[in-house]
KOLNUBA-236325 format. One record per residue (C-alpha): x, y, z. Coordinates in nm, 3 decimals. Each point is the difference from the previous one (the first is absolute). Example, Ala and Ser with C-alpha at 12.3 -4.5 7.8 and 13.67 -1.06 7.14 Angstrom:
<sites>
{{1.230,-0.450,0.780}}
{{0.137,0.344,-0.066}}
</sites>
This chain:
<sites>
{{1.882,-1.286,1.082}}
{{0.244,0.039,0.290}}
{{0.208,0.241,-0.207}}
{{-0.303,0.219,-0.060}}
{{-0.098,-0.006,0.368}}
{{0.351,0.114,0.095}}
{{-0.003,0.270,-0.266}}
{{-0.337,0.134,0.109}}
{{0.099,-0.001,0.366}}
{{0.308,0.202,-0.085}}
{{-0.197,0.245,-0.210}}
{{-0.247,0.050,0.280}}
{{0.277,0.155,0.207}}
{{-0.009,0.294,-0.239}}
{{-0.260,0.268,0.054}}
{{-0.179,0.203,-0.261}}
{{0.121,0.359,0.008}}
{{-0.250,0.276,0.070}}
{{-0.003,0.062,-0.375}}
{{0.208,-0.109,-0.292}}
{{0.099,0.223,-0.286}}
{{-0.152,-0.088,-0.336}}
{{0.261,-0.008,-0.274}}
{{-0.021,0.049,-0.374}}
{{0.100,-0.320,-0.181}}
{{-0.131,0.031,-0.356}}
{{0.222,-0.251,-0.180}}
{{-0.049,-0.260,0.275}}
{{-0.379,0.041,-0.012}}
{{-0.025,-0.035,-0.376}}
{{0.230,-0.302,0.005}}
{{-0.210,-0.166,0.270}}
{{-0.320,0.059,-0.196}}
{{0.151,-0.122,-0.327}}
{{0.147,-0.315,0.153}}
{{-0.323,-0.090,0.178}}
{{-0.227,0.051,-0.301}}
{{0.217,-0.099,-0.296}}
{{-0.055,-0.377,0.041}}
{{-0.365,0.055,-0.099}}
{{0.062,0.235,-0.293}}
{{-0.015,-0.266,-0.268}}
{{-0.322,-0.158,0.127}}
{{-0.205,0.306,0.095}}
{{0.143,0.334,-0.105}}
{{-0.348,0.156,-0.022}}
{{-0.066,-0.050,0.370}}
{{0.347,0.126,0.086}}
{{-0.071,0.318,-0.194}}
{{-0.320,0.035,0.204}}
{{0.196,-0.058,0.318}}
{{0.253,0.273,-0.079}}
{{-0.281,0.242,-0.088}}
{{-0.176,-0.073,0.330}}
{{0.322,0.041,0.197}}
{{0.064,0.331,-0.173}}
{{-0.340,0.126,0.114}}
{{0.053,0.032,0.375}}
{{0.242,-0.077,0.280}}
{{-0.256,-0.243,0.143}}
{{-0.015,-0.200,-0.324}}
{{0.376,0.009,-0.031}}
{{0.019,-0.145,0.352}}
{{-0.249,-0.272,-0.093}}
{{0.214,-0.101,-0.293}}
{{0.334,-0.014,0.180}}
{{-0.032,-0.237,0.295}}
{{0.330,-0.150,-0.112}}
{{0.171,0.334,0.070}}
{{-0.162,0.019,0.345}}
{{0.119,-0.349,0.091}}
{{0.348,0.071,-0.133}}
{{0.011,0.302,0.230}}
{{-0.099,-0.220,0.295}}
{{0.336,-0.175,-0.041}}
{{0.191,0.321,0.081}}
{{-0.230,0.213,0.217}}
{{0.027,-0.061,0.375}}
{{-0.219,-0.264,0.159}}
{{-0.278,0.090,0.240}}
{{0.062,0.019,0.373}}
{{-0.314,-0.210,0.048}}
{{0.089,-0.317,-0.187}}
{{0.159,-0.329,0.099}}
{{0.127,-0.306,-0.182}}
{{-0.339,-0.167,0.048}}
{{-0.207,0.291,-0.135}}
{{0.184,-0.053,-0.330}}
{{-0.224,-0.304,-0.042}}
{{-0.306,0.218,-0.058}}
{{-0.180,-0.111,-0.316}}
{{-0.015,0.332,-0.180}}
{{-0.219,0.127,-0.280}}
{{0.323,0.159,-0.117}}
{{-0.161,0.277,-0.205}}
{{-0.225,0.176,0.247}}
{{-0.144,0.334,-0.108}}
{{-0.341,0.165,-0.002}}
{{-0.097,-0.155,-0.334}}
{{0.067,-0.351,0.132}}
{{-0.283,-0.006,0.250}}
{{-0.368,-0.021,-0.085}}
{{-0.327,-0.182,0.047}}
{{-0.155,-0.316,-0.137}}
{{-0.215,-0.291,0.108}}
{{0.185,-0.289,0.157}}
{{-0.081,-0.360,-0.090}}
{{-0.274,-0.006,0.267}}
{{-0.178,0.290,-0.172}}
{{0.093,0.270,0.253}}
{{0.129,0.336,-0.131}}
{{0.320,0.098,0.180}}
{{0.284,0.251,-0.020}}
{{0.340,-0.167,-0.030}}
{{0.345,0.018,-0.150}}
{{0.018,-0.100,-0.365}}
{{0.259,-0.086,-0.266}}
{{0.235,-0.275,0.118}}
{{0.256,0.005,-0.284}}
{{0.288,0.091,0.231}}
{{-0.097,-0.225,0.292}}
{{0.311,-0.109,0.189}}
{{0.155,-0.014,0.347}}
{{0.164,0.312,0.138}}
{{-0.012,0.267,0.266}}
{{-0.352,0.119,0.082}}
{{0.124,0.359,-0.001}}
{{0.064,-0.022,-0.375}}
{{-0.375,-0.029,-0.061}}
{{-0.063,0.285,0.247}}
{{0.272,0.217,-0.155}}
{{-0.127,-0.056,-0.352}}
{{-0.363,0.064,0.096}}
{{0.090,0.312,0.199}}
{{0.203,0.144,-0.287}}
{{-0.301,-0.049,-0.227}}
{{-0.207,0.195,0.254}}
{{0.241,0.294,-0.030}}
{{-0.010,-0.009,-0.381}}
{{-0.378,-0.040,-0.018}}
{{-0.066,0.251,0.275}}
{{0.212,0.269,-0.164}}
{{-0.164,-0.073,-0.336}}
{{-0.338,0.052,0.170}}
{{0.111,0.333,0.148}}
{{0.020,-0.116,0.360}}
{{0.255,0.170,0.224}}
{{0.308,-0.182,0.124}}
{{-0.114,0.040,0.360}}
{{-0.328,-0.174,-0.078}}
{{0.182,-0.268,-0.198}}
{{0.219,-0.054,0.307}}
{{-0.313,-0.051,0.209}}
{{-0.128,-0.252,-0.254}}
{{0.324,-0.199,0.001}}
{{-0.004,-0.006,0.379}}
{{-0.355,-0.135,-0.022}}
{{0.107,-0.264,-0.254}}
{{0.290,-0.123,0.212}}
{{-0.195,0.024,0.325}}
{{-0.289,-0.203,-0.141}}
{{0.242,-0.263,-0.128}}
{{0.181,-0.030,0.334}}
{{-0.320,-0.002,0.205}}
{{-0.158,-0.269,-0.216}}
{{0.314,-0.215,0.013}}
{{-0.002,0.031,0.378}}
{{-0.368,-0.097,0.008}}
{{0.081,-0.314,-0.202}}
{{0.285,-0.105,0.228}}
{{-0.069,-0.313,0.201}}
{{-0.333,-0.087,-0.164}}
{{-0.153,-0.094,-0.334}}
{{-0.199,0.320,-0.054}}
{{0.173,0.062,-0.333}}
{{-0.180,-0.306,-0.139}}
{{-0.336,0.175,0.029}}
{{0.081,0.373,-0.024}}
{{-0.130,0.164,-0.317}}
{{-0.071,0.359,-0.099}}
{{-0.357,0.026,-0.127}}
{{-0.258,0.274,-0.040}}
{{-0.109,-0.061,0.360}}
{{0.333,0.093,0.162}}
{{0.131,0.268,-0.236}}
{{-0.099,0.356,-0.086}}
{{0.062,0.271,-0.258}}
{{0.158,-0.088,-0.336}}
{{0.103,-0.355,0.099}}
{{-0.360,-0.082,0.089}}
{{-0.112,0.150,-0.331}}
{{0.261,-0.208,-0.181}}
{{-0.132,-0.318,0.161}}
{{-0.361,0.086,-0.080}}
{{0.092,0.079,-0.361}}
{{0.160,-0.344,-0.032}}
{{-0.312,-0.160,0.144}}
{{-0.215,0.188,-0.251}}
{{0.188,-0.130,-0.304}}
{{-0.151,-0.282,-0.205}}
{{0.126,-0.282,-0.218}}
{{-0.221,0.128,-0.282}}
{{0.182,0.335,0.008}}
{{0.344,-0.163,-0.025}}
{{-0.106,-0.236,-0.277}}
{{-0.159,0.280,-0.201}}
{{0.318,0.205,0.033}}
{{0.225,-0.263,-0.154}}
{{-0.225,-0.248,-0.184}}
{{-0.305,-0.028,-0.219}}
{{-0.247,-0.277,-0.083}}
{{-0.080,-0.113,-0.351}}
{{-0.275,-0.258,-0.008}}
{{0.080,-0.230,0.290}}
{{0.373,0.070,0.000}}
{{0.187,0.255,0.209}}
{{0.336,0.125,-0.128}}
{{0.239,0.282,0.085}}
{{-0.044,0.329,-0.177}}
{{0.291,0.129,-0.204}}
{{0.108,0.327,0.162}}
{{0.311,0.218,0.004}}
{{0.105,-0.158,0.331}}
{{-0.140,-0.349,-0.065}}
{{0.125,-0.168,-0.315}}
{{-0.033,-0.341,-0.162}}
{{0.294,-0.240,0.025}}
{{0.142,-0.225,-0.271}}
{{-0.131,-0.353,-0.028}}
{{0.335,-0.126,0.123}}
{{-0.015,0.215,0.313}}
{{-0.363,-0.095,0.055}}
{{0.078,-0.370,-0.015}}
{{0.304,0.038,0.224}}
{{-0.200,0.178,0.271}}
{{-0.295,-0.236,-0.029}}
{{0.242,-0.291,0.023}}
{{0.130,0.133,0.334}}
{{-0.343,-0.013,0.162}}
{{0.045,-0.355,0.129}}
{{0.319,0.102,0.182}}
{{-0.174,0.307,0.139}}
{{-0.292,-0.207,0.130}}
{{0.244,-0.246,0.160}}
{{0.162,0.292,0.188}}
{{-0.327,0.058,0.188}}
{{-0.050,-0.220,0.304}}
{{-0.242,-0.285,-0.069}}
{{-0.243,0.126,0.265}}
{{-0.038,0.331,-0.185}}
{{-0.027,-0.128,-0.355}}
{{-0.327,0.026,-0.187}}
{{-0.133,-0.251,-0.253}}
{{0.216,-0.019,-0.312}}
{{-0.270,0.170,-0.207}}
{{0.038,0.317,0.208}}
{{0.345,0.060,-0.154}}
{{-0.104,-0.054,-0.363}}
{{0.173,0.268,-0.209}}
{{-0.235,0.214,-0.210}}
{{0.239,0.273,-0.118}}
{{0.345,0.152,0.064}}
{{0.124,0.355,-0.060}}
{{0.312,0.192,0.095}}
{{-0.053,0.285,0.249}}
{{0.203,0.314,-0.055}}
{{0.070,0.301,0.218}}
{{-0.095,-0.140,0.342}}
{{0.200,0.091,0.308}}
{{0.327,0.188,0.001}}
{{0.294,-0.191,0.145}}
{{-0.088,-0.323,-0.182}}
{{-0.051,0.159,-0.341}}
{{0.216,-0.180,-0.253}}
{{-0.080,-0.341,0.135}}
{{-0.270,-0.187,-0.189}}
{{-0.355,0.005,0.131}}
{{-0.299,-0.189,-0.135}}
{{-0.368,-0.029,0.073}}
{{-0.155,-0.348,-0.030}}
{{-0.377,-0.029,-0.022}}
{{-0.118,-0.328,0.155}}
{{-0.337,-0.168,0.038}}
{{-0.054,0.052,0.371}}
{{-0.260,-0.185,0.209}}
{{-0.255,-0.061,-0.278}}
{{-0.042,0.000,-0.376}}
{{-0.180,0.334,0.020}}
{{0.194,0.294,-0.142}}
{{-0.107,0.214,0.300}}
{{0.239,-0.165,0.247}}
{{0.312,-0.024,-0.216}}
{{0.325,0.072,0.182}}
{{0.305,0.200,-0.110}}
{{0.342,-0.120,0.114}}
{{0.286,0.249,0.005}}
{{0.330,-0.169,-0.086}}
{{0.323,0.191,0.056}}
{{0.363,-0.082,-0.071}}
{{0.214,0.009,0.314}}
{{0.367,0.044,0.076}}
{{0.231,0.018,0.302}}
{{-0.126,0.215,0.287}}
{{0.165,0.341,0.029}}
{{0.032,-0.065,0.375}}
{{0.258,-0.267,-0.083}}
{{0.229,0.287,-0.100}}
{{0.006,0.113,0.362}}
{{0.017,-0.343,0.163}}
{{0.090,-0.268,-0.255}}
{{-0.087,-0.355,0.097}}
{{-0.205,0.096,0.304}}
{{-0.298,-0.181,-0.150}}
{{0.153,-0.328,-0.119}}
{{-0.110,-0.114,-0.345}}
{{-0.119,-0.325,0.155}}
{{-0.281,0.199,0.165}}
{{-0.153,0.058,-0.342}}
{{0.146,-0.293,-0.197}}
{{0.221,0.238,-0.195}}
{{-0.309,0.138,-0.174}}
{{-0.027,0.380,0.031}}
{{-0.372,-0.012,-0.083}}
{{-0.053,-0.249,0.280}}
{{0.183,0.245,0.230}}
{{-0.256,0.266,-0.092}}
{{-0.290,-0.243,0.042}}
{{0.125,-0.111,0.340}}
{{0.037,0.361,0.112}}
{{-0.359,0.078,-0.094}}
{{-0.131,-0.305,0.181}}
{{0.219,0.069,0.304}}
{{-0.100,0.365,0.043}}
{{-0.376,-0.019,-0.046}}
{{-0.288,-0.158,0.186}}
{{-0.222,-0.198,-0.239}}
{{0.228,0.062,-0.295}}
{{-0.118,-0.039,-0.359}}
{{-0.041,-0.375,-0.063}}
{{0.108,0.050,-0.361}}
{{0.353,0.104,0.100}}
{{0.255,-0.227,-0.164}}
{{0.297,-0.014,-0.234}}
{{0.133,-0.172,-0.311}}
{{0.285,0.023,-0.247}}
{{-0.086,0.134,-0.344}}
{{0.273,-0.024,-0.261}}
{{0.236,-0.089,0.288}}
{{-0.078,0.328,0.182}}
{{-0.179,0.020,0.339}}
{{-0.351,0.147,0.002}}
{{-0.221,0.091,0.296}}
{{-0.374,-0.072,-0.040}}
{{-0.286,0.155,0.194}}
{{-0.351,0.122,-0.066}}
{{-0.050,0.344,-0.148}}
{{-0.257,0.064,0.267}}
{{-0.324,0.180,-0.091}}
{{-0.016,0.112,0.362}}
{{0.331,0.185,0.016}}
{{0.036,0.372,0.053}}
{{0.335,0.172,-0.039}}
{{0.107,0.247,0.267}}
{{0.014,0.350,-0.150}}
{{0.248,0.200,0.206}}
{{-0.112,0.324,-0.168}}
{{-0.321,-0.032,0.203}}
{{0.204,0.062,0.316}}
{{-0.030,0.369,-0.071}}
{{-0.008,0.131,0.357}}
{{0.216,-0.057,0.303}}
{{-0.287,-0.167,0.186}}
{{-0.072,-0.243,-0.287}}
{{0.369,-0.088,-0.030}}
{{0.044,-0.045,0.373}}
{{-0.311,-0.216,0.039}}
{{0.101,-0.221,-0.293}}
{{0.344,-0.058,0.149}}
{{-0.154,-0.169,0.302}}
{{-0.145,-0.267,-0.227}}
{{0.305,-0.024,-0.226}}
{{0.217,-0.063,0.306}}
{{-0.240,-0.263,0.130}}
{{-0.023,-0.171,-0.340}}
{{0.379,-0.020,-0.022}}
{{0.026,-0.139,0.353}}
{{-0.267,-0.258,-0.082}}
{{0.188,-0.117,-0.311}}
{{0.329,-0.036,0.188}}
{{-0.155,-0.172,0.300}}
{{-0.190,-0.254,-0.208}}
{{0.308,-0.102,-0.197}}
{{0.208,-0.148,0.280}}
{{0.048,-0.338,0.168}}
{{-0.376,-0.055,0.004}}
{{0.001,-0.003,-0.381}}
{{0.324,-0.192,-0.057}}
{{0.256,-0.041,0.279}}
{{0.260,-0.126,-0.249}}
{{-0.002,0.345,-0.163}}
{{-0.056,0.229,0.301}}
{{0.095,-0.188,0.318}}
{{-0.130,0.272,0.234}}
{{-0.319,0.166,0.116}}
{{0.099,0.316,-0.184}}
{{-0.252,0.216,0.188}}
{{0.183,-0.078,0.323}}
{{0.345,0.048,-0.154}}
{{-0.090,0.342,-0.142}}
{{-0.178,0.110,0.317}}
{{0.304,-0.094,0.207}}
{{0.231,0.184,-0.243}}
{{-0.199,0.325,0.018}}
{{0.123,0.116,0.338}}
{{-0.135,0.349,-0.067}}
{{-0.301,0.064,-0.221}}
{{0.074,0.372,-0.013}}
{{0.362,-0.079,-0.085}}
{{-0.104,-0.215,-0.296}}
{{-0.249,0.264,-0.111}}
{{0.268,0.269,0.004}}
{{0.241,-0.225,-0.187}}
{{-0.251,-0.086,-0.274}}
{{-0.103,0.365,-0.038}}
{{0.365,0.102,-0.037}}
{{0.062,-0.274,-0.253}}
{{-0.314,0.070,-0.203}}
{{0.067,0.369,-0.051}}
{{0.369,-0.054,-0.070}}
{{-0.068,-0.279,-0.246}}
{{-0.281,0.194,-0.168}}
{{0.257,0.270,-0.072}}
{{0.224,-0.268,-0.151}}
{{-0.289,-0.128,-0.212}}
{{-0.064,0.349,-0.131}}
{{0.365,0.046,-0.093}}
{{0.002,-0.340,-0.171}}
{{-0.322,0.086,-0.180}}
{{0.150,0.322,-0.132}}
{{0.298,-0.198,-0.128}}
{{-0.236,-0.245,-0.167}}
{{-0.208,0.278,-0.156}}
{{0.310,0.159,-0.148}}
{{0.111,-0.331,-0.146}}
{{-0.350,-0.074,-0.128}}
{{-0.025,0.342,-0.164}}
{{0.344,-0.040,-0.159}}
{{-0.094,-0.337,-0.147}}
{{0.253,-0.192,0.207}}
{{-0.061,-0.377,-0.034}}
{{-0.184,-0.107,0.315}}
{{-0.083,-0.355,-0.102}}
</sites>
């Protein structure tokens, strides 16, 4: 790690220019996309076709599907003026954008607004999560018809809320109790939380399953398909390893995990399309069909953040199991995390397990249709990101993050307005780069260029 500390310290001497010029790089973009996605072509070409179609649809979806390009660019773009060697030990989400926040009930039954999707969890500079989120604000804001000046205000709000909340966490344990609920939020975020609270298990089960006699099974749908008996048995056989990955104090009775059905889920997400995803229907707390539980099981791979800072999170921190890395990130960044989070190898590949929560509500950025809605939401997005970073530090596991990261980041931000200006400059400049890259992708997609 000493090498990486020295490298980061040297990079921090550089300053981000007022703006950087986006450049057209069509062959590089298509090569990056092909190389990233091709390893999954043989196992799941249908989902990769869906991914390419989604990415063709908008610059925002293209951005969602190309975190690996973003992190590759972090290796060459100048470092922030407000980072240090120690702030590179921030446990990142790694793929922050406006579709990776949302609301759901925590394990205590409280509906809260938090970060979501931990596939890319890894250690790195906190500004990478801010940069990636802020760029998504530019792309989403422009898509929603909001002016650049109002988008600038929203990014300043995002960064300001993040910095202020980090400062409030410094020197105390307030991050261990801070949560965004319907009582301390307003506007669309409050609505999002209330919508999550209004969801029911019956609604989720009726969407994906049906009952025949006394037996509940998955429905066969275009995006939910039966698996072969061999795949079924392989996944069911991994359940004991999955259960063992959950701490003994959080395990339920063995009957809770009894497998009732397994289907493959197609078309979910964007960046992870191509990797295998399954739904497992399990018994739940009783033999009644009304409280059955759906587990979402997703194939994992190396974090894209490792492109930018390889080896910063040592493999020993997650036992060399990429699904365990994802599980640990989720548990580190959330208060009262899902007790069904775990991992197992299926057919020698790492899979992340968690509940497909009935009480989850995705964050729809198209609802941020006015400058006031966007600006208000950014207060809570900034606070949610600060909460995730502050929770996942030495208080969670000092062998992974040996610092109180809230203090390290607060000390590094010597000028809040300076960081705000820097992130605004980056976000607009990088959004221009995303749009150029998207145009290159669209041309290749239209021409039938192999992209996976």
